C-alpha positions in Angstrom: -4.7 -7.4 41.9 -5.4 -5.1 38.9 -2.6 -2.2 38.9 -3.7 1.0 38.0 -2.6 3.0 34.8 -0.7 6.1 35.5 -2.1 7.3 32.4 -5.8 6.8 33.3 -7.8 8.7 35.9 -8.5 5.9 38.5 -10.4 6.2 41.3 -8.8 6.9 44.6 -7.1 3.7 45.7 -8.1 2.1 48.9 -5.1 1.4 51.6 -5.2 -1.8 53.1 -2.7 -1.9 55.5 -4.2 -5.4 56.8 -2.9 -7.2 53.9 -0.1 -9.4 54.5 3.5 -8.4 53.9 4.4 -9.4 50.3 7.6 -11.6 50.4 10.7 -11.1 48.0 10.8 -13.8 45.5 14.2 -16.0 46.1 16.0 -17.9 43.7 16.0 -21.8 44.3 18.4 -22.4 47.3 19.8 -25.6 45.3 20.4 -23.3 42.3 22.3 -20.9 44.6 24.6 -23.2 45.7 26.3 -23.3 41.9 25.4 -19.6 40.6 26.3 -16.0 41.9 22.9 -15.2 40.3 21.3 -12.4 42.7 19.0 -14.5 45.4 16.7 -12.1 46.0 14.8 -11.7 42.8 12.5 -8.5 43.6 8.8 -7.8 43.7 6.4 -8.1 40.6 4.6 -5.1 39.8 1.6 -6.7 41.4 3.4 -7.3 44.4 4.9 -3.9 44.6 1.2 -2.3 44.4 0.1 -4.7 47.0 3.0 -3.1 49.2 2.5 0.2 48.9 -1.3 0.0 49.8 0.1 -1.3 53.3 1.5 2.2 53.6 -0.7 4.0 56.1 0.0 7.3 54.6 0.5 8.9 58.1 0.1 12.5 59.0 3.7 12.7 60.6 5.9 9.9 58.7 8.8 8.5 61.6 10.3 6.7 58.5 11.4 9.8 56.9 13.3 11.0 60.0 14.7 7.3 60.7 15.7 7.1 57.3 19.8 8.2 57.3 19.3 10.0 53.7 15.7 11.2 55.0 14.3 10.1 51.6 10.4 11.2 51.1 9.5 7.6 51.7 5.7 8.5 52.3 5.8 10.9 48.8 7.3 7.9 46.5 5.1 5.3 47.9 2.1 7.6 47.2 3.1 7.8 43.7 3.4 4.1 43.6 -0.2 4.0 44.8 -1.1 5.9 41.9 0.8 3.6 39.6 2.9 6.3 38.6 6.3 4.7 39.0 8.4 7.1 36.8 6.9 9.9 39.3 8.0 7.7 42.6 11.5 7.2 41.2 11.7 11.0 40.3 11.1 11.3 43.9 13.7 9.0 45.4 16.4 10.5 42.9 15.7 13.9 44.5 17.6 12.1 47.7 19.6 9.3 46.1 21.1 8.2 42.8 21.7 4.9 44.3 17.9 3.3 45.1 19.3 0.0 43.2 22.2 -0.2 45.5 20.4 0.7 48.8 17.1 -1.3 48.1 19.4 -4.4 48.2 21.8 -3.8 50.8 20.5 -1.1 53.2 19.5 -2.1 56.6 16.1 -0.7 56.5 15.0 -2.9 59.3 17.3 -0.8 61.5 16.3 2.4 60.4 13.0 3.4 58.1 11.3 -0.1 58.8 11.9 0.0 62.5 10.2 3.5 62.9 7.0 2.7 60.5 3.9 2.9 62.6 2.6 -0.5 61.0 5.1 -2.5 62.5 4.4 -0.7 66.2 3.9 -3.8 68.5 0.2 -2.9 69.3 -0.5 -3.1 65.7 0.6 -6.7 65.5 1.4 -6.2 62.0 4.8 -6.4 59.8 6.0 -2.8 58.9 5.9 -1.7 55.0 8.7 -3.4 53.0 10.3 0.2 51.8 13.4 -1.2 51.0 12.2 -3.7 48.5 9.7 -1.1 47.0 12.7 1.2 46.5 14.6 -1.8 45.0 11.4 -2.2 42.6 11.5 1.3 41.3 15.2 1.1 40.6 14.5 -1.9 38.6 11.6 -0.7 36.9 13.7 2.2 36.0 16.1 -0.1 34.4 14.0 -1.7 32.5 11.9 1.5 30.8 15.4 3.0 30.5 14.4 6.4 32.4 17.1 6.7 35.3 17.5 10.6 34.7 18.9 12.4 37.7 18.0 16.1 38.6 20.2 18.5 36.6 23.3 19.9 38.6 23.6 23.5 39.2 25.6 25.8 37.1 29.7 25.4 37.7 30.4 27.5 40.7 34.2 27.4 40.0 35.2 25.6 43.5 36.4 22.0 43.3 36.3 19.0 46.0 38.4 16.1 46.2 36.6 13.0 47.8 39.2 10.3 48.8 37.8 6.7 48.3 34.9 5.6 46.3 32.8 4.2 48.8 29.3 4.9 50.0 30.5 8.0 51.9 32.1 9.7 49.2 29.9 8.7 46.6 26.6 10.5 48.4 28.9 13.5 49.0 29.8 13.4 45.4 26.1 13.5 44.6 25.2 16.3 46.9 28.2 18.3 46.3 28.1 18.3 42.1 24.5 19.1 42.3 25.2 22.3 43.8 27.7 23.4 41.1 30.9 21.9 42.6 33.4 20.5 40.5 33.9 17.3 42.1 36.8 14.3 41.6 36.5 11.0 43.5 40.0 9.4 44.1 40.1 5.6 44.4 43.0 3.4 44.7 42.0 0.4 43.4 41.0 -0.1 39.4 37.2 -0.9 40.1 35.1 1.9 41.8 32.4 1.2 44.9 34.7 0.4 47.8 33.1 -1.9 49.8 30.2 -2.2 47.6 32.4 -3.7 45.0 35.3 -5.7 47.0 33.2 -6.5 49.9 29.6 -7.4 49.0 29.0 -10.7 46.7 27.2 -10.2 43.2 24.5 -12.8 44.5 23.8 -9.7 46.9 24.4 -7.0 44.7 24.9 -7.7 41.2 27.8 -5.6 39.5 25.9 -4.2 37.1 23.5 -2.5 39.4 26.5 -0.7 40.6 28.1 -0.1 37.7 24.9 1.6 36.1 24.3 3.9 39.3 27.8 5.0 39.3 27.5 5.9 35.6 24.4 8.1 37.0 26.7 9.9 38.5 29.2 10.4 36.1 26.2 11.8 33.9 26.0 14.7 36.4 29.8 15.5 35.7 31.3 13.6 38.4 34.7 12.7 37.7 36.8 9.5 38.8 40.5 8.7 38.7 41.1 5.1 39.8 44.6 3.8 40.6 45.2 6.6 42.8 46.0 6.3 46.4 46.0 9.3 48.5 48.4 9.5 50.7 50.7 7.6 48.7 50.2 9.0 44.8 49.7 12.6 46.3 49.1 13.6 49.8 46.4 15.9 50.9 48.4 19.0 50.7 49.0 18.3 47.1 45.3 18.2 46.7 45.1 21.6 47.8 48.0 22.7 45.8 46.0 21.9 42.6 43.2 23.8 43.4 40.8 21.6 45.4 38.9 24.0 48.0 38.1 21.3 50.2 39.1 17.6 51.0 36.3 14.5 52.1 38.2 11.4 53.1 36.0 8.2 52.8 38.3 5.7 52.5 36.2 3.1 55.5 37.4 0.6 57.3 39.8 -1.5 55.5 42.4 -2.7 57.6 41.3 -6.2 58.7 41.6 -7.4 62.3 43.5 -10.8 63.0 42.5 -13.4 65.6 45.9 -13.2 67.4 46.0 -17.1 67.7 48.6 -19.6 67.2 48.9 -20.6 63.4 46.4 -17.9 61.9 49.6 -17.3 59.0 48.8 -20.8 57.8 48.0 -21.2 53.9 44.3 -21.6 53.4 43.9 -19.0 56.5 42.1 -15.9 55.1 41.1 -12.5 56.4 37.3 -11.6 55.5 38.8 -9.0 53.2 41.1 -11.1 51.7 38.5 -13.6 50.5 35.9 -11.2 49.5 38.2 -9.2 47.6 39.6 -12.3 45.6 36.2 -13.7 44.8 34.0 -10.5 44.7 36.4 -8.0 43.0 39.1 -10.5 41.3 36.5 -13.0 40.0 38.2 -15.7 41.5 35.2 -18.3 41.6 35.6 -17.7 37.7 39.1 -19.4 37.8 41.0 -20.3 35.6 39.3 -18.0 33.2 40.0 -15.4 36.1 43.8 -15.1 36.6 43.2 -14.6 40.6 42.7 -18.0 42.5 41.4 -18.8 46.0 41.6 -21.6 48.0 38.6 -23.6 49.3 38.7 -26.9 50.7 36.3 -29.7 51.4 35.4 -28.1 54.9 35.4 -24.1 55.8 35.0 -22.7 58.9 34.1 -18.7 59.1 34.9 -16.9 62.1 32.5 -14.3 62.6 28.8 -13.3 62.9 28.3 -10.1 60.9 27.6 -9.6 56.9 30.8 -10.4 56.0 30.5 -13.8 57.8 27.5 -14.5 56.2 28.9 -13.6 52.7 32.1 -15.6 53.0 30.0 -18.4 54.0 27.7 -18.4 51.3 30.4 -18.0 48.9 32.4 -21.0 50.4 29.4 -23.0 49.9 29.2 -22.0 46.1 32.5 -23.1 45.8 31.6 -26.3 47.1 32.6 -26.5 50.4 30.8 -27.7 53.6 30.4 -24.3 55.2 30.3 -23.6 58.6 30.0 -20.2 60.7 31.6 -20.5 64.2 30.4 -17.6 66.7 31.5 -17.1 70.0 28.1 -15.9 71.3 24.5 -17.1 70.5 22.2 -16.5 67.7 20.6 -13.6 69.2 23.7 -11.9 69.2 24.7 -12.0 65.5 25.0 -8.9 64.1 24.0 -9.6 60.3 20.8 -8.9 58.6 18.2 -11.7 59.3 17.7 -11.9 55.9 21.0 -12.8 55.4 21.2 -15.4 58.2 18.0 -17.0 56.9 19.7 -17.1 53.4 22.8 -18.6 54.5 20.8 -21.3 56.3 18.5 -21.9 53.5 22.0 -22.7 51.5 23.0 -25.2 53.8 25.7 -23.1 55.7 25.9 -24.5 59.4 25.9 -22.4 62.7 28.2 -23.2 65.8 27.4 -21.0 68.6 29.2 -20.1 71.5 32.7 -21.6 70.1 35.6 -19.9 69.4 38.8 -21.2 67.6 41.8 -21.1 70.1 44.8 -22.5 68.1 45.0 -23.5 64.5 47.2 -26.5 63.3 49.0 -27.1 59.5 50.2 -30.2 58.0 54.1 -30.7 56.8 53.4 -28.0 53.9 52.2 -25.5 55.8 48.5 -26.0 54.8 45.7 -25.4 57.6 44.2 -29.1 58.6 43.0 -28.8 61.8 41.3 -25.9 64.2 41.2 -26.4 68.3 38.1 -24.4 69.6 36.8 -23.7 72.6 33.1 -23.6 74.2 31.9 -20.3 75.4 29.1 -19.0 77.9 27.4 -15.8 78.1 28.2 -13.2 80.8 27.8 -10.0 81.5 27.0 -7.1 79.3 30.3 -5.6 77.6 30.8 -2.1 76.0 29.2 -4.0 72.7 25.7 -3.9 74.7 25.8 -8.1 74.2 26.8 -10.8 76.7 30.0 -11.1 76.5 31.4 -14.7 75.8 33.2 -16.5 78.8 35.5 -19.6 78.1 34.5 -23.0 79.5 37.7 -24.3 80.8 38.1 -27.9 79.8 35.7 -27.8 76.8 38.2 -28.0 74.0 37.6 -29.4 70.7 38.9 -30.3 67.6 37.5 -30.1 64.0 39.5 -30.9 60.5 39.0 -27.9 58.1 41.0 -26.8 55.0 39.9 -23.3 54.7 39.4 -20.4 57.6 38.1 -17.2 57.0 38.4 -14.5 59.8 35.4 -12.1 59.6 35.9 -10.4 62.9 35.9 -6.7 61.8 38.4 -4.1 60.5 39.8 -1.0 61.5 40.0 2.3 59.4 42.5 2.2 56.3 45.6 3.8 57.7 46.9 5.1 54.5 45.7 9.0 54.6 46.4 8.9 58.5 50.0 7.5 58.1 50.9 10.1 55.3 49.2 13.4 57.1 50.3 12.7 60.9 49.0 16.4 61.7 45.4 14.8 61.3 44.0 14.0 64.5 43.0 10.3 65.3 41.8 8.2 68.2 42.5 4.0 67.7 43.3 4.8 63.9 40.1 6.4 63.6 40.0 10.0 62.2 38.6 12.4 65.0 35.6 14.5 63.2 32.9 16.4 64.5 29.1 16.2 64.0 29.3 17.9 60.5 32.6 16.0 59.4 35.2 18.7 59.9 38.5 17.0 61.1 41.2 18.3 62.9 42.9 20.2 59.8 41.1 23.1 57.7 38.8 22.5 55.0 39.5 18.6 55.4 36.5 16.4 56.3 35.9 12.7 57.2 32.9 10.5 57.4 31.8 6.8 57.1 33.9 3.8 58.7 36.9 6.1 59.0 35.6 8.0 61.5 33.1 5.4 62.8 34.8 2.0 62.5 33.0 -0.5 61.1 29.0 0.4 60.4 26.9 0.0 57.8 26.6 1.4 53.9 23.6 3.8 54.6 25.2 5.4 57.6 28.3 5.8 55.6 26.3 7.5 53.2 24.4 9.7 55.9 28.0 10.8 57.1 28.5 11.8 53.6 25.7 13.8 52.9 26.3 15.5 56.4 30.1 16.3 55.3 28.9 17.6 52.0 26.5 20.0 53.7 29.4 21.3 55.9 31.7 21.7 53.1 29.1 23.8 51.0 28.3 26.0 53.9 32.2 26.7 54.7 33.3 27.5 50.9 29.9 29.5 50.6 31.1 31.8 53.7 34.8 31.9 52.5 35.0 30.8 48.9 38.4 30.2 47.7 40.2 33.3 45.7 41.3 31.2 42.6 38.2 29.5 40.6 38.5 26.9 38.2 36.8 26.0 34.8 33.6 24.0 35.6 34.5 21.3 32.6 35.5 18.3 33.8 39.1 16.8 32.9 39.4 13.6 31.0 39.8 10.7 32.9 43.1 9.2 32.5 43.0 5.9 30.3 46.3 4.3 31.3 50.0 4.4 31.5 51.7 4.3 28.3 54.9 2.3 27.6 57.4 4.8 26.4 60.3 2.5 26.0 61.2 -1.3 26.3 64.6 -2.9 26.3 65.1 -6.6 26.7 67.8 -7.5 29.0 67.6 -11.3 28.6 64.7 -12.9 26.3 62.9 -13.3 29.3 63.7 -10.1 31.4 62.7 -6.4 30.0 63.3 -3.2 31.1 60.2 -1.0 30.6 59.8 2.7 30.9 56.1 3.8 31.8 54.3 7.0 31.5 53.3 7.7 35.5 53.9 11.3 36.4 52.7 11.2 40.2 54.3 8.3 40.8 57.7 9.6 39.5 57.5 12.5 41.4 56.8 10.9 44.3 58.7 7.3 44.4 61.7 6.6 46.7 64.2 3.3 46.5 62.7 0.7 47.9 58.9 1.3 46.8 57.0 -0.7 44.7 53.8 -0.5 42.8 50.9 -2.5 41.9 50.2 -3.7 38.0 47.7 -5.3 35.7 49.1 -5.6 32.3 45.2 -6.4 30.9 41.7 -5.5 32.1 41.4 -9.1 32.8 44.7 -9.9 35.0 45.5 -10.7 38.4 47.2 -7.7 40.7 51.2 -8.0 40.8 53.2 -6.1 43.0 56.9 -4.8 41.1 59.4 -3.1 42.6 60.5 0.4 41.4 63.7 0.6 39.6 63.8 4.2 38.4 61.5 7.5 38.3 62.2 10.5 36.3 59.8 13.4 37.4 61.2 15.6 34.5 59.9 13.0 32.0 57.2 11.8 34.2 58.1 8.3 34.0 59.0 5.3 36.0 61.1 2.2 35.3 60.4 -1.4 35.7 62.5 -4.3 35.4 59.8 -7.6 34.9 60.9 -11.3 34.7 58.8 -13.4 32.3 57.7 -16.2 35.1 53.8 -16.4 35.5 51.1 -15.7 33.0 50.7 -12.4 34.3 54.4 -11.5 34.2 54.8 -13.0 30.7 51.9 -10.6 29.8 53.5 -7.9 30.9 57.0 -8.6 29.7 54.9 -9.0 26.2 53.8 -5.5 26.0 55.4 -3.2 23.3 56.2 0.5 23.2 53.0 2.5 22.8 50.9 -0.1 24.7 49.0 1.4 27.5 48.9 -0.6 31.1 45.2 -0.2 32.3 45.9 -0.4 35.9 49.1 0.5 37.9 49.1 2.0 41.5 51.9 3.4 43.5 54.4 4.1 44.9 53.5 2.0 47.3 55.1 0.5 50.8 57.8 2.3 52.9 61.1 4.0 51.1 64.4 2.3 52.2 65.9 3.7 55.3 68.7 5.6 53.8 71.7 6.9 55.9 75.3 7.9 56.2 76.5 4.5 57.8 79.8 3.9 56.5 80.0 0.8 54.5 76.9 -0.8 52.8 76.7 -4.3 51.5 74.0 -5.3 48.9 73.4 -8.5 48.2 70.9 -9.9 45.1 70.1 -12.7 43.3 68.1 -13.2 40.4 65.9 -10.5 39.1 66.8 -8.8 42.8 69.6 -7.5 41.1 67.3 -5.0 39.2 65.4 -4.0 42.9 69.0 -3.5 44.6 69.9 -1.0 41.9 68.0 1.9 43.4 69.0 1.1 46.8 72.7 0.9 46.1 72.5 4.0 44.1 70.8 5.9 46.8 73.3 4.8 49.8 75.9 5.7 47.3 74.5 9.4 47.1 74.3 9.5 50.6 77.8 9.2 51.0 78.2 5.6 51.7 81.2 3.1 50.5 78.7 0.4 48.8 79.8 -3.2 47.6 77.2 -5.2 45.6 77.3 -8.9 45.6 75.0 -10.2 42.8 73.8 -13.5 41.7 72.8 -14.9 38.3 72.1 -18.4 36.8 74.5 -18.1 34.3 76.5 -15.1 32.5 73.3 -15.0 30.1 71.4 -13.8 32.9 73.5 -11.1 34.5 71.5 -8.0 34.0 72.6 -4.2 34.8 76.1 -4.7 35.4 77.1 -1.3 33.8 74.2 0.2 35.7 75.7 -1.2 38.9 79.3 -0.3 38.5 78.1 3.2 37.8 76.6 3.4 40.9 78.5 1.1 43.3 82.4 1.4 44.6 82.7 -2.3 43.8 80.6 -5.1 42.2 81.2 -9.1 42.0 79.1 -11.3 40.1 78.3 -15.1 40.8 77.0 -17.7 38.7 75.4 -21.2 39.2 77.3 -22.9 36.4 80.5 -20.7 36.7 80.0 -19.2 33.5 80.9 -15.7 34.6 82.4 -14.4 38.0 82.6 -16.6 41.0 81.7 -20.2 40.4 78.5 -20.7 43.0 75.7 -18.7 44.7 75.5 -15.6 45.7 75.6 -16.6 49.5 78.7 -18.7 48.7 80.0 -15.3 47.0 79.5 -13.6 50.2 81.8 -16.2 52.2 84.8 -15.8 49.4 84.0 -12.0 49.4 84.8 -11.9 53.3 87.6 -14.5 53.4 89.5 -13.5 49.9 88.8 -9.6 49.8 90.8 -8.9 52.8 87.4 -7.8 54.6 88.4 -7.2 58.3 85.4 -4.7 59.4 82.5 -5.8 58.7 79.6 -3.6 56.8 77.7 -1.2 58.8 74.4 -2.8 57.2 73.4 -5.4 54.5 70.4 -5.2 52.2 69.7 -8.4 50.6 67.2 -9.2 48.1 66.2 -12.0 46.1 64.1 -15.4 46.2 63.5 -16.2 49.6 66.0 -19.1 50.2 68.7 -17.1 49.0 67.1 -14.2 51.5 67.1 -16.6 54.4 70.5 -18.2 53.7 72.1 -14.8 53.4 70.5 -13.4 56.8 71.6 -16.4 58.4 75.4 -15.9 57.0 75.0 -11.7 58.2 73.5 -13.0 61.7 77.0 -15.0 62.2 78.9 -11.7 61.0 76.8 -9.4 63.3 75.9 -7.2 60.7 72.6 -5.6 60.8 70.4 -6.8 57.6 67.6 -5.7 56.0 65.4 -7.8 53.6 63.0 -6.9 50.9 60.1 -9.1 50.9 57.6 -9.5 47.9 54.9 -11.8 49.4 51.4 -12.2 47.7 49.3 -9.6 48.0 45.9 -8.3 46.1 45.3 -4.5 47.1 48.8 -3.3 48.1 47.2 -0.6 50.7 46.7 -3.1 53.6 43.1 -3.8 53.0 43.3 -7.5 52.6 45.8 -8.7 54.7 47.1 -11.3 52.2 50.5 -10.0 52.3 50.8 -10.8 56.1 54.0 -12.2 57.4 56.0 -12.8 61.0 58.8 -10.6 61.6 59.7 -11.0 65.1 56.9 -12.9 66.4 54.7 -10.2 65.4 52.2 -10.3 62.2 52.8 -7.5 60.0 51.7 -6.4 56.6 54.3 -6.1 53.8 52.5 -3.7 51.6 52.0 -0.9 54.4 54.6 -1.8 57.2 57.4 -2.9 54.6 58.6 -4.1 52.0 61.7 -4.3 54.0 62.0 -5.7 57.3 64.9 -6.7 59.9 65.7 -9.9 58.0 67.0 -11.6 61.4 63.7 -11.3 62.4 61.7 -12.5 59.4 60.1 -16.4 59.6 61.5 -17.2 56.0 60.0 -20.5 56.3 56.5 -19.3 56.9 57.1 -16.7 54.1 58.0 -18.9 51.4 55.1 -21.4 52.2 52.4 -18.5 51.7 54.3 -17.5 48.5 53.8 -21.1 47.3 50.1 -20.9 48.1 48.8 -20.8 44.9 51.5 -22.8 42.8 49.3 -25.2 41.5 46.9 -22.6 40.4 49.3 -20.7 38.6 50.9 -23.2 36.9 47.5 -24.2 35.6 47.0 -20.4 34.3 50.3 -20.1 32.7 49.8 -23.6 30.9 46.4 -22.4 29.7 48.1 -19.1 28.3 50.9 -21.1 26.6 48.6 -23.2 25.2 46.4 -20.3 23.8 49.3 -18.1 22.5 51.0 -21.7 20.6 54.0 -22.1 23.0 53.0 -25.3 24.6 53.0 -27.6 21.9 
């Protein structure tokens, strides 16, 4: 079909609603299995024109009202019918800067397309493919290079802070900056986009689409701050103190649900958040070129029936696994998009309906290898509006499996709520009215942090509604102090201001990080990436100087990333550093406190010992090292503690033996009659396990600072989970210190060794690259 030329004066096009609905071209299913290229390829220009002609051009278009952003669908399609794609794109841009994103991931079938009169049952026709037309216009604008947004209003001198860079905050930023507000988006991760970046695979939403549409916001003057966790790096009250007139919380539903069944902490069992974050955000699919690995074995079972389940199952298939989705209801009850279900089936994903896992079994090394399941039947309708799954007694069966992914939902990320207890919440969700106003003045919220898990477009609607409410409130009662409308330059990283080698493999780094220096407390940690390509690793904070605006870390060169960190020199800039994270140590005046450290754990125990001493306690430090050459921070410890004793494995200094042997010697030979009030143990997991067993004999309450594998450090992925007192907890938000007598150290040790082979491979490649491995 001929497509009209917008520069000509064509005859009035004839609408053709009975034309067959155009089908998106798709990447060949066989090719999908070995690539992360986008699956849906988008309409050709001829297809877009035919599909636009299907629109009835209704006098009262229901699709506009049904669209959560109220995009003028009728008008942009009319421009397409005329062949004026630039005008159509500009029409959409009045409502959203994200047509490339929404045109790909919006569940249009639930909103605008559901309301399309062409799709009414009486017509027996299919609704117009509105989402695909929106995507076509975005892609066409990318190709022509004209992605301009309508200009923003002159600065009005008022600032608004948006917490989280997901869909709700992004659309709120667009609306507010166009009204003249100076807008800053704060994001805890090193990449922007929230769930768009960590949750949605590139084969559904290419990263360049996200980046380019975020750049459109930058072009309007929106400021972005990554590596900044509101509630940790700064609190809501501090944002107001810095001159922000309103705060919008759009932190999403980033706390994964667990199955609550035996074996869920076996190696190879993931939450969907961790599985997808490792792959989508940290590019584990490129390992070993990427530093972050993921375990995908011969067979993967994904538990759940939503879009995240489809994404995880399709990734598993691409990573070479036999991939199965297990869902406790039937096919009709799946909540994923129909096209995602169809694509998963085309790619060879197996569906096991009316079944659910009840127990996971591991091998002798703690790796999952079998799942016990039970059959279900559908019962009465439950609160979700779907038939409830009812277990069938005696129907248990087992399946061999290497990887299990729990895609069974998530709750709101709790960071801001925990740091702002006066914020009214209900079951973890922030309570907000229809305009997004929370229980705190000038604090608004929207998206999944209010709704629970929902859709991208509903989160955007919440952001738009909140932006309108913020504008009304600030126009009615503007702040007394106005600010410059000029955006601040985004911080470019964290500069190393001093470095001292304590041993050839252990470095003490002082790093510019003023926000962290002001808020850190002993026992907390940071997440760091020494290069833009590195994985994210946790490191305990050793010290902080608010006056200098610096923090101190002690890093031992073990794996690839820690070696890269130790190799950094003064003046180097660390691109990504997030903190302070975790809960600080509980420091009280108790009397006598015993601090036990092994290896580089000596650095971690230093601030804890100092804080206890400053609180008026008598502090004893027992520390262990491999040899005299590996003893670190002796002077610092002696300046802090009342007594310090060393043990070396080779007997070259201090006590000859392990630090646990030193504990026995100290109690017996130093005339210790009254046990200490509390003990803190920090170091390698086997050492902490042995130390905790000894203090249990002594009857001494003991805390262990654990450092499991983690990705985000904010509770979003669930990778750092461990069992304490029979309960699963997340080290990054519930810890890192726990009752050492309740920690399952054996499980913790297995989980920290989950990627030992991959880590060794990455290290060997790194050493070969720098010429240190033969």
